[in-house]
N, C-alpha and C positions, 0 to 999 in steps of 0.2 A: 504494501500499501504505498505508494509516493504520497510526500506533504509537506508542503514549500512552507518557509518565513523568512518574511524580511525583517529585516534590521536597521540599522543605522540612526541618524541627525533627526530629531522632530521636526527643528528650526535652524534654517539656512539667512543668511542675508544675503540681498541683493548681487548682483555679480559673483559672486561666488561657485563653487563649484558642486549640488547635490550627489552627494555620493550613497548609493541604499545596495546593500546585499541578499543575496536569499538563498538561504542554505536548502537540500535538498537532501530529503531522508529518502530511503524506500525502494532510490530506482537512481543510477547511475547517470549525470548531463552527458556523459557519453554514448548511452547509449541511443543504436543506430534506429534512427528517422524520427526523433523525436527534436521539437524547438524547443526557446526555452526566452520566454515573453514577456519583458514588461508593458505595462498595462498602468495607466491613471487617468482616474475620475475628480474634474473639478469640482469645485461646489457648486450645486444646481447643474449640474450638467452630464453628459452620456459621457461611455466610455473611451478613452484613447490610447492608441496602440500605438507606443510607441517605440517597441522594437521587439528582435530577439536575436540571440544567439547560438547557431545550430549543434545539432551532436558531434561534428567535426570541427565549432571553434568559429565560423564565420557570423560573423556579424550583420544583422541586417537592419536600416530604419526608417523610420515613417520621414516621407520625405518634407515633411515643415517642422523636423526636430532633428532632422542628418546632421545640420551644419554644429551643433554642439551635442550630441548626442556619439556614448562609446560605453560597450557591452563589451565587459570581458568575462574571464572564465578561473575557477583556481580548480583544479581537477582534484587535484590530493585533498581538496577539503570538501568536492562539493559542492560550488559554488559559484554562483554569476555576479557580475555587479553592475548596475548602470551606474554613469557616468552624466549629468547632463549639465552644462555648465554657462557662466552666464545668465545667472537664473535674475527673476523677475518674480514677483509678486503674483501675475498669472499662471508662473509656475506650482502656482499653490495648490494642493491635489492631492487625495489619499492614494497610495502609489502599490498596484501588487504584482506582483510576480506569477506567475502560471505558463502551464502546458499543453502542446498541442501536438497531435501528429502529425507529421504532412501528409499520410491520408485522410485530415481535416482540416481541413482550411479553416480558420475563421472561427475556430473551436474549439471548448480547455476544458481539460480531464481532468485539471486538477488543480486549485487556487491556494494563493495564501491568502494570510486574514486582510493582508491591507496594512498600510502603514500611512499614519499622514506627517504631510511635510508641511513647514508653511514658511512662506519666504516671506520674511519684513528684517526691517534695519532694529 
């Protein structure tokens, strides 16, 4: 049974880099054909896909966030990390990590609980 857990600072200052880690248990992030996603939900708005890292370690990002986004992984710790640079208050959201299969694009079979990140000075 795969479980995902987000962790990281809940408060980030404008212009700084937001960094969150997703710790995965019950499955390896290198398992073939799975993709490890970051998704966020700003207050009062819908879910926004940020990007994912594949089981091979390749990162892919939403066009609107691509220039500021980096997703990396630490296979020894079975973790993957989101870095979002140059943040503004508009980046305030609940951030989720989630898993999907390459055979079910756009649907997620496992989610973390989510973590609130507030961008404020």
